Backbone as CSV, one residue per row, in Angstrom:
resi,resn,N_x,N_y,N_z,CA_x,CA_y,CA_z,C_x,C_y,C_z
1,MET,19.566,50.467,3.691,19.042,50.844,4.842,17.882,51.532,3.822
2,ILE,16.716,51.091,4.859,15.434,51.760,4.867,14.673,52.234,6.292
3,GLN,14.460,53.166,5.576,13.480,53.812,6.803,12.003,53.928,6.676
4,TYR,11.530,53.226,8.082,10.104,53.406,7.900,9.428,53.939,8.763
5,ALA,8.513,54.657,8.811,7.654,55.294,9.506,6.804,54.169,10.312
6,LEU,6.389,54.469,11.638,6.044,53.082,12.504,4.874,53.673,13.901
7,LYS,4.018,52.605,13.675,3.242,53.311,14.838,2.405,51.920,15.550
8,CYS,2.770,52.714,16.666,2.631,50.695,17.885,0.808,51.264,18.077
9,ALA,0.328,50.322,18.887,-1.075,49.777,19.120,-1.754,50.764,19.557
10,GLU,-1.092,52.031,20.716,-1.327,52.928,21.742,-1.585,54.185,20.999
11,GLY,-0.928,54.154,19.539,-1.199,55.497,19.010,0.023,56.389,18.285
12,HIS,1.739,55.778,19.437,2.678,56.414,19.760,3.156,56.431,17.799
13,SER,3.779,57.747,17.389,4.139,57.688,15.760,6.068,57.594,16.233
14,PHE,7.169,56.960,15.798,7.850,56.831,15.552,8.642,56.298,14.532
15,ASP,10.243,56.524,13.717,10.336,55.884,12.566,11.699,55.302,13.201
16,SER,12.108,54.189,12.629,13.422,53.548,12.730,14.216,52.927,10.933
17,TRP,15.274,52.942,11.290,15.999,51.976,10.085,15.824,50.724,10.321
18,PHE,15.879,50.282,8.959,16.268,48.765,9.332,17.218,48.300,7.517
19,GLN,18.066,47.101,7.704,18.484,46.748,6.594,17.859,47.079,5.707
20,SER,16.639,46.034,5.464,16.006,45.750,4.783,14.843,45.749,4.855
21,ALA,13.970,45.812,4.158,12.466,45.488,4.553,12.123,44.053,4.985
22,ALA,12.970,43.187,4.003,13.003,41.582,4.756,13.001,41.682,5.808
23,ALA,14.483,42.230,6.601,14.610,42.675,7.870,13.629,42.624,8.867
24,TYR,13.069,44.109,8.259,11.999,44.404,8.883,10.812,43.671,9.342
25,ASP,10.307,42.564,8.432,9.555,41.848,8.737,10.056,40.849,9.695
26,LYS,11.394,39.871,9.331,12.014,39.397,10.461,12.078,40.032,11.906
27,LEU,12.261,41.353,12.288,12.054,41.556,13.273,11.290,41.774,14.092
28,ALA,10.452,42.242,12.965,8.293,42.298,13.643,8.014,41.387,13.987
29,GLY,8.304,40.279,13.034,7.515,38.855,13.158,8.238,37.949,14.590
30,ALA,9.403,38.851,15.050,10.093,37.807,15.996,9.339,39.012,17.334
31,GLY,8.769,39.791,17.137,8.582,40.701,18.484,9.556,41.638,18.517
32,LEU,10.540,41.972,17.736,11.423,42.699,18.387,11.737,43.922,18.293
33,VAL,10.609,44.560,17.075,10.485,46.016,16.990,9.134,46.645,17.910
34,ALA,10.032,47.256,18.761,8.966,47.979,19.626,9.092,49.750,20.295
35,CYS,7.907,49.894,20.138,7.829,51.165,20.425,8.756,52.500,21.015
36,VAL,9.406,53.498,21.193,10.272,53.587,21.612,9.854,54.886,22.803
37,VAL,8.435,54.780,23.287,7.399,55.464,23.860,7.212,54.743,25.095
38,CYS,6.300,53.631,24.287,5.724,52.834,25.587,6.354,51.660,25.742
39,GLY,6.958,50.793,24.587,7.919,49.889,24.910,6.538,48.848,24.064
40,SER,5.607,48.922,23.868,4.716,47.751,22.733,5.155,47.454,21.977
41,ASP,5.291,45.951,21.550,5.839,45.085,20.166,5.039,45.018,19.646
42,ARG,3.584,45.431,19.570,2.590,45.446,18.565,2.422,46.679,17.933
43,VAL,3.668,46.540,16.349,4.067,48.085,15.926,3.591,47.296,14.940
44,GLU,3.358,48.586,13.525,3.081,48.726,12.309,3.660,49.710,12.005
45,LYS,3.566,49.300,10.088,3.617,50.512,9.083,3.016,51.677,9.612
46,ALA,3.194,52.783,9.509,2.717,53.674,9.186,2.544,54.572,7.587
47,ILE,1.136,54.791,7.410,1.326,55.904,5.950,2.375,56.633,5.895
48,MET,3.147,56.898,5.226,4.126,57.788,4.790,4.759,57.797,3.618
49,THR,5.117,59.393,3.200,5.339,59.881,2.124,6.469,59.348,1.488
50,PRO,6.384,58.629,0.331,8.109,58.874,-0.391,8.521,60.021,-0.966
51,ARG,10.221,59.376,-0.500,11.155,60.211,-0.990,11.382,60.366,-2.403
52,VAL,11.041,60.748,-3.305,11.774,60.819,-4.661,12.433,61.946,-5.338
53,ARG,13.545,61.647,-5.553,14.221,62.895,-5.954,13.874,63.047,-7.874
54,PRO,13.794,64.332,-7.671,13.523,64.339,-8.753,14.499,64.382,-10.248
55,GLY,14.589,64.508,-11.650,15.281,63.943,-12.205,16.551,65.112,-12.317
56,ARG,18.092,65.027,-12.860,18.983,65.853,-13.348,18.490,67.152,-14.163
57,LYS,17.424,66.658,-15.408,17.536,67.189,-16.184,16.407,67.313,-17.150
58,ALA,15.641,68.478,-17.460,14.221,68.324,-17.523,14.122,68.683,-19.021
59,VAL,12.804,68.140,-20.012,12.656,68.647,-21.396,11.744,70.108,-20.929
60,SER,12.502,70.541,-21.870,11.225,72.143,-21.623,11.815,72.524,-23.245
61,GLY,10.406,72.254,-24.304,10.153,72.814,-25.525,10.866,71.955,-26.915
62,VAL,12.015,72.705,-27.085,12.236,71.790,-28.052,13.850,71.294,-27.347
63,GLY,15.134,72.159,-26.849,16.145,72.062,-26.362,15.982,71.542,-24.808
64,GLU,17.001,71.059,-24.637,16.831,70.704,-22.809,17.568,71.912,-21.814
65,GLN,16.807,71.811,-20.639,17.490,72.885,-19.793,17.910,72.413,-18.584
66,GLU,18.879,72.813,-17.982,18.643,72.261,-16.547,17.324,72.863,-15.567
67,ALA,16.772,72.116,-14.737,15.707,71.782,-13.942,16.307,72.561,-12.766
68,GLN,15.351,73.132,-11.894,15.073,74.119,-10.785,15.621,73.363,-9.819
69,PRO,16.519,73.139,-9.026,16.585,72.361,-7.855,14.935,71.916,-7.000
70,GLN,14.657,71.379,-6.457,13.702,71.071,-5.952,13.954,70.757,-4.906
71,PRO,13.179,71.416,-3.381,13.358,70.797,-2.117,12.668,69.222,-2.235
72,GLU,13.467,68.442,-1.645,13.279,66.847,-1.145,12.013,67.272,-0.530
73,PRO,10.997,66.440,-0.623,9.625,65.900,-0.256,10.265,65.776,0.738
74,GLN,9.562,66.035,2.027,9.945,65.382,3.548,8.539,64.849,4.396
75,ALA,8.822,64.245,4.901,7.731,63.313,5.438,7.000,64.521,6.862
76,PRO,5.869,63.987,7.374,5.381,64.905,8.465,6.228,64.932,9.211
77,THR,6.545,65.873,10.072,7.497,65.550,10.985,6.444,65.924,12.230
78,VAL,6.494,64.642,13.011,6.164,64.191,14.355,7.198,64.624,15.567
79,GLY,8.613,65.379,15.630,9.247,65.653,16.514,10.502,64.610,16.545
80,ALA,11.480,65.390,17.250,12.715,64.195,17.828,11.905,62.928,18.225
81,LEU,12.789,61.599,18.225,11.997,60.643,18.960,12.473,60.562,20.550
82,SER,12.787,61.107,20.552,13.516,61.369,22.287,12.404,62.521,22.979
83,THR,11.860,63.266,21.908,10.975,64.392,22.746,9.183,64.037,22.811
84,PRO,9.063,63.780,23.763,7.603,63.285,24.096,6.740,64.457,23.502
85,ALA,5.247,63.883,22.736,4.893,64.137,22.103,3.389,64.762,22.456
86,ASN,3.268,65.129,23.720,1.935,65.859,23.833,2.178,65.328,26.026
87,PRO,1.650,66.289,26.867,2.103,66.468,27.901,1.940,64.842,28.696
88,ALA,1.056,63.688,28.751,1.048,63.477,28.879,2.294,61.873,28.891
89,GLU,2.903,62.270,28.066,3.874,61.460,27.274,4.682,62.059,28.516
90,GLN,4.818,63.227,28.032,6.106,64.535,29.102,6.249,63.970,30.172
91,ALA,4.896,63.850,31.104,5.072,63.572,32.568,5.330,61.934,32.285
92,LEU,5.247,60.941,31.843,5.887,59.888,31.792,7.463,59.604,32.020
93,ALA,7.283,60.221,30.836,9.361,60.346,30.543,9.662,61.244,31.684
94,GLU,8.969,62.221,32.364,9.658,62.680,33.455,9.664,61.246,34.918
95,LEU,8.379,60.878,34.993,8.535,59.231,36.102,9.268,58.795,36.165
96,ARG,9.823,57.895,34.248,11.052,56.959,34.063,11.906,57.674,34.188
97,LYS,12.147,58.750,34.087,13.476,59.569,34.450,14.066,59.507,36.117
98,LYS,13.046,60.073,36.738,13.014,60.119,38.181,12.961,58.482,38.649
99,VAL,12.382,57.241,37.964,12.472,56.475,38.982,14.253,55.613,38.197
100,GLU,14.556,55.787,37.171,16.011,55.401,36.806,17.104,56.301,37.897
101,GLU,16.639,57.628,37.969,17.821,57.935,38.607,17.749,57.444,40.192
102,THR,16.585,56.990,40.457,16.276,57.252,42.465,16.404,55.543,42.604
103,SER,16.378,54.524,41.869,16.653,52.879,42.066,17.192,52.348,41.518
104,ASP,17.639,51.155,41.833,18.477,50.262,41.234,17.426,49.206,40.543
105,TYR,17.990,49.403,38.982,17.559,48.326,38.519,18.006,47.449,38.627
106,VAL,17.066,45.789,38.864,17.554,44.570,39.530,16.653,43.268,38.255
107,GLY,16.101,44.158,37.246,15.739,42.956,35.889,14.490,42.154,36.745
108,LYS,14.954,40.889,36.163,14.337,39.765,36.573,14.598,39.212,37.759
109,ASP,15.319,39.905,38.914,15.792,39.334,39.946,14.801,40.313,41.077
110,PHE,13.949,40.921,40.564,13.309,41.732,41.631,12.491,41.438,42.518
111,VAL,11.614,40.223,42.201,10.755,39.896,43.055,11.545,38.790,43.896
112,SER,12.744,38.282,43.205,13.483,37.658,44.878,14.079,38.549,45.840
113,GLN,14.770,40.112,44.546,15.638,40.952,46.095,14.317,41.790,47.062
114,ALA,13.128,41.964,46.171,11.939,42.327,47.422,11.738,41.679,47.993
115,ARG,11.517,40.301,47.678,11.022,39.828,48.981,12.610,39.552,49.803
116,ALA,13.404,39.456,49.996,14.508,39.261,50.611,14.783,40.389,51.569
117,MET,14.552,41.756,50.793,14.642,43.241,51.797,13.566,43.131,52.775
118,HIS,12.044,42.857,52.047,11.145,42.770,53.015,11.032,41.816,54.409
119,GLU,11.950,40.806,54.310,12.430,40.273,55.129,13.077,39.939,56.241
120,GLY,13.741,41.201,55.407,15.286,41.366,56.365,16.574,41.242,55.768
121,GLY,16.459,40.040,54.992,17.475,39.305,54.742,18.656,39.971,53.530
122,THR,18.308,41.270,53.020,18.801,42.283,52.812,18.770,43.683,53.148
123,PRO,19.628,44.713,53.020,19.255,46.116,53.391,18.254,46.727,52.630
124,GLU,16.922,47.507,52.897,16.319,48.105,52.156,17.327,49.449,51.265
125,ARG,16.286,49.212,50.019,16.957,50.456,49.183,15.820,50.354,48.008
126,ALA,15.855,51.159,46.833,15.147,51.605,46.027,14.999,50.877,45.086
127,ILE,14.126,49.642,44.361,14.585,48.856,43.407,13.621,49.067,42.373
128,HIS,13.947,49.035,40.760,12.472,48.499,40.041,13.127,46.966,39.011
129,GLY,12.096,46.552,38.798,12.590,45.320,37.720,11.434,44.684,36.999
130,GLU,11.495,43.553,37.000,10.340,42.990,35.955,9.902,41.723,37.013
131,ALA,8.873,41.302,36.806,7.947,41.047,37.827,6.336,40.372,37.092
132,ARG,6.266,38.829,36.690,5.449,37.964,36.061,3.867,38.483,37.387
133,LEU,2.842,39.136,36.533,1.656,38.737,37.233,1.290,38.090,38.647
134,ASP,1.529,36.948,38.236,1.031,36.262,39.652,2.596,36.396,40.720
135,GLU,3.907,36.567,40.379,4.636,37.017,41.520,4.270,38.083,41.793
136,ALA,3.669,38.584,41.411,3.642,40.530,41.592,2.020,40.618,42.744
137,LYS,1.269,39.227,42.304,0.539,39.249,43.424,0.635,38.938,44.361
138,ALA,1.640,37.510,44.261,1.851,36.903,45.542,3.007,37.567,46.325
139,LEU,3.369,38.746,45.820,4.467,39.549,46.947,3.305,40.552,47.649
140,ILE,2.117,41.300,46.701,1.377,41.798,47.243,0.920,41.266,47.864
141,GLU,0.634,39.454,48.360,-0.398,39.163,49.431,0.424,38.887,50.917
142,GLU,1.816,38.568,50.250,2.872,38.744,51.073,3.247,39.904,52.029
143,GLY,2.221,40.987,51.552,2.391,42.359,52.162,3.803,43.395,51.513
144,VAL,4.351,42.565,50.547,5.487,43.507,50.166,4.885,44.235,49.543
145,PRO,5.861,45.758,50.042,4.928,46.982,49.488,5.635,47.481,47.608
146,VAL,4.954,46.559,46.578,5.117,47.064,45.273,4.378,48.092,44.808
147,MET,4.582,48.491,43.568,3.780,48.890,42.631,4.024,48.755,41.286
148,PRO,3.314,48.628,40.455,3.430,48.694,38.881,3.909,49.968,38.310
149,LEU,4.580,49.713,37.521,5.064,51.661,36.821,4.593,51.092,35.172
150,PRO,4.334,52.202,35.032,3.375,52.717,33.540,4.113,52.537,32.554
151,PHE,5.420,51.926,32.349,6.407,51.885,31.196,7.322,50.548,31.454
152,LEU,7.768,50.118,30.600,8.428,48.772,30.053,9.905,49.300,30.563
153,PRO,10.697,48.559,30.776,12.313,48.889,30.987,12.888,49.035,29.798
154,ASN,13.297,50.032,29.532,14.666,50.393,28.247,15.093,48.976,27.875
155,ARG,15.317,48.834,26.127,15.649,47.511,26.079,16.260,48.049,24.341
156,LYS,17.473,47.712,24.129,17.797,47.946,23.012,17.366,46.322,21.842
157,THR,16.392,47.246,21.019,16.003,46.405,20.339,15.724,46.432,19.119
158,ASN,15.690,47.663,18.406,15.958,48.304,17.005,17.183,48.207,16.722
């Protein structure tokens, strides 16, 4: 297993574990490595401090002596992955939580369900999901009350 410090195109820092360097390259090349904050798949490795363990014994003068235990070097702390790094990320996390608690995720069926509710074919309820840009524009032109969300749906990609 290997741990990489990663950074997305929006500047969010996070880390993730991979089976190997080749596994990271394969997943990243397929667009399956995504930012834990914004969901962007434009992710690259960030500069990180290597973790090197000191030897068990150090040679000093003529004889060998036990080396003093040295603390293991740590990578710069960026906080827990689930903790937003700044007030804007905190507000976005609160919005996501509110949307997920008060509406149903309908995924790729969003367009058909939103249209059916607008036309009276199904009972109205709060929903969120995914739509292509052209589909969202068509809903707006039809008068269906929709609004884009500033985050991507949660997906298990890493």
